[in-house]
C-alpha positions in Angstrom: -31.2 -13.6 -32.3 -32.8 -17.1 -32.0 -36.0 -16.9 -30.1 -38.0 -19.7 -28.6 -41.0 -17.5 -28.3 -40.9 -16.0 -31.8 -39.2 -18.3 -34.4 -40.0 -15.8 -37.2 -38.2 -12.8 -35.7 -35.8 -11.4 -38.3 -33.9 -8.1 -38.5 -35.7 -5.5 -40.7 -34.5 -2.1 -41.9 -36.0 1.1 -40.6 -37.0 4.0 -42.7 -35.4 7.4 -42.1 -38.8 9.1 -41.5 -39.3 6.6 -38.6 -36.5 8.3 -36.6 -37.7 10.4 -33.6 -35.2 11.4 -31.0 -36.7 11.8 -27.5 -36.2 15.0 -25.6 -34.0 14.6 -22.5 -36.8 15.7 -20.1 -39.2 13.2 -21.5 -36.7 10.3 -21.2 -35.9 11.3 -17.6 -39.6 11.4 -16.7 -40.2 8.0 -18.2 -37.1 6.4 -16.5 -38.0 8.1 -13.2 -41.5 6.6 -13.5 -40.0 3.1 -13.2 -38.9 3.9 -9.7 -40.3 2.6 -7.3 -43.1 1.2 -9.4 -40.9 -1.5 -11.1 -37.2 -1.1 -10.2 -35.4 -0.3 -7.0 -31.8 0.6 -6.6 -29.4 -0.2 -9.5 -30.1 -2.6 -12.3 -28.6 -4.0 -15.4 -30.2 -2.2 -18.4 -30.0 -2.0 -22.2 -31.3 0.6 -24.6 -31.4 -1.1 -27.9 -32.3 2.0 -30.0 -30.2 4.7 -28.4 -30.7 7.4 -31.1 -30.0 10.8 -29.7 -28.8 9.3 -26.3 -31.6 10.7 -24.1 -32.7 7.3 -22.8 -29.2 5.9 -22.0 -28.2 9.1 -20.3 -31.4 9.0 -18.1 -31.0 5.3 -17.4 -27.4 5.7 -16.4 -28.2 8.6 -14.1 -30.9 6.6 -12.4 -29.6 3.0 -12.4 -25.9 3.2 -13.0 -23.9 2.0 -15.9 -25.5 -0.2 -18.6 -25.5 -0.9 -22.3 -26.8 1.0 -25.3 -26.8 0.1 -29.0 -27.9 2.0 -32.1 -28.1 0.9 -35.8 -27.2 4.3 -37.2 -23.4 4.8 -36.9 -23.9 8.6 -37.3 -26.4 9.0 -34.5 -25.4 11.2 -31.5 -25.4 8.2 -29.1 -22.7 6.5 -31.2 -20.7 9.6 -32.0 -20.6 10.5 -28.3 -19.4 7.0 -27.3 -22.5 6.3 -25.2 -23.7 3.5 -27.6 -22.1 1.0 -29.9 -23.3 0.2 -33.3 -25.7 -2.8 -33.2 -28.9 -4.1 -34.6 -31.6 -4.3 -31.9 -33.3 -7.3 -33.4 -30.1 -9.4 -33.0 -30.5 -9.1 -29.2 -28.3 -7.7 -26.5 -24.6 -7.1 -27.2 -21.9 -9.5 -25.9 -21.6 -9.2 -22.1 -25.0 -7.6 -21.7 -27.5 -9.4 -19.5 -30.2 -6.8 -19.0 -32.9 -7.0 -16.3 -34.5 -3.9 -17.8 -34.9 -3.0 -21.5 -36.1 0.6 -22.1 -36.1 2.6 -25.3 -38.0 4.7 -27.8 -38.1 2.3 -30.7 -38.5 3.1 -34.4 -42.3 3.0 -34.6 -42.5 0.7 -37.6 -40.3 -1.8 -35.8 -41.8 -1.5 -32.3 -43.6 -4.9 -32.4 -40.4 -6.6 -33.6 -38.3 -4.9 -30.9 -40.8 -5.8 -28.2 -40.8 -9.5 -29.4 -37.0 -9.5 -29.2 -37.1 -7.9 -25.7 -39.6 -10.4 -24.3 -37.4 -13.2 -25.5 -34.3 -12.1 -23.6 -34.1 -14.6 -20.7 -32.6 -12.2 -18.1 -35.1 -9.4 -18.8 -37.8 -8.7 -16.1 -39.1 -5.3 -17.3 -39.6 -3.9 -20.8 -40.5 -0.3 -21.2 -41.2 1.3 -24.6 -42.3 4.8 -25.7 -45.1 4.2 -28.1 -48.1 5.8 -29.7 -51.0 5.9 -27.2 -53.1 4.1 -29.8 -50.5 1.3 -30.3 -52.2 -0.9 -27.7 -55.5 -0.8 -29.5 -55.9 -4.2 -31.2 -57.4 -2.8 -34.4 -56.0 -1.3 -37.6 -52.8 -1.8 -39.5 -50.3 -4.3 -38.0 -52.7 -5.3 -35.2 -52.4 -9.0 -36.0 -48.7 -8.8 -35.5 -48.9 -7.1 -32.1 -52.2 -8.2 -30.5 -50.6 -11.2 -28.8 -48.0 -8.9 -27.3 -50.5 -6.6 -25.6 -53.5 -8.7 -24.8 -52.1 -12.2 -24.6 -51.4 -15.1 -24.8 -47.7 -14.2 -25.2 -47.8 -11.1 -23.1 -50.1 -8.6 -21.5 -49.2 -4.9 -21.0 -48.8 -4.0 -17.3 -49.1 -0.2 -17.5 -49.8 2.4 -20.1 -48.8 5.9 -18.8 -50.1 8.5 -21.2 -47.8 11.5 -21.7 -49.0 15.1 -21.9 -48.3 17.6 -23.4 -47.5 16.3 -26.8 -43.8 15.6 -27.4 -41.6 17.6 -29.7 -39.3 14.9 -31.1 -35.9 15.7 -32.7 -34.2 13.9 -35.6 -34.0 14.1 -39.4 -36.9 16.1 -40.8 -38.0 17.3 -37.4 -35.9 20.5 -37.1 -38.9 22.8 -36.8 -39.3 22.1 -33.1 -43.1 21.6 -33.3 -44.9 18.9 -31.3 -46.0 15.7 -32.8 -49.7 15.5 -33.8 -50.3 12.4 -31.8 -50.2 11.3 -28.1 -47.6 8.9 -26.8 -47.5 6.6 -23.8 -44.8 4.9 -21.7 -45.8 1.2 -22.0 -44.4 -1.2 -19.4 -44.4 -5.0 -19.5 -43.4 -6.9 -16.3 -42.5 -10.6 -16.0 -44.2 -12.3 -13.1 -44.0 -16.0 -12.2 -41.9 -16.5 -15.3 -44.5 -15.1 -17.7 -45.2 -11.8 -19.3 -49.0 -12.1 -18.9 -49.9 -9.5 -16.2 -53.4 -10.1 -15.0 -54.8 -6.7 -16.0 -53.5 -3.5 -17.7 -53.3 -0.4 -15.5 
């Protein structure tokens, strides 16, 4: 995807250990949080990292039919016909003009996926399930994502911390135990043509 905001945005592979399928009840709670805070009625949506299909199912239930893509052709979302195979970093699939982009991204690619989403011209809301500490502008990878959270490119609108800890599914996660870290539903909102919300809530 060619991006006027981020000229260096290129597709990157994701490691298998980076896969974490969201439980259905978590995806539903995250999607329901968007109403009426950010979205009312139906909307055009896209889940670029559909994985186990929890988010596209929740999005369709709340907002009507939309689009979902997934890089892994063997993932449940593709096998069930909910998603088509596609690389999130290449942008929305043909015919998709999303007003809302919502997903649980592979964590090593979260900044790249956010950069892609912010560059989609029709998109007004971006919502990602991220580590709670992801918005802290220190540590590994901070330089790559600081401008997406604190400006000048974008400023996070809302960080809704999720408790209790999430028990993700996916390869290597068959024990059913909860993750050792806290996660948050992070929302960016375009206002006045810009993604720089005055202050994070």
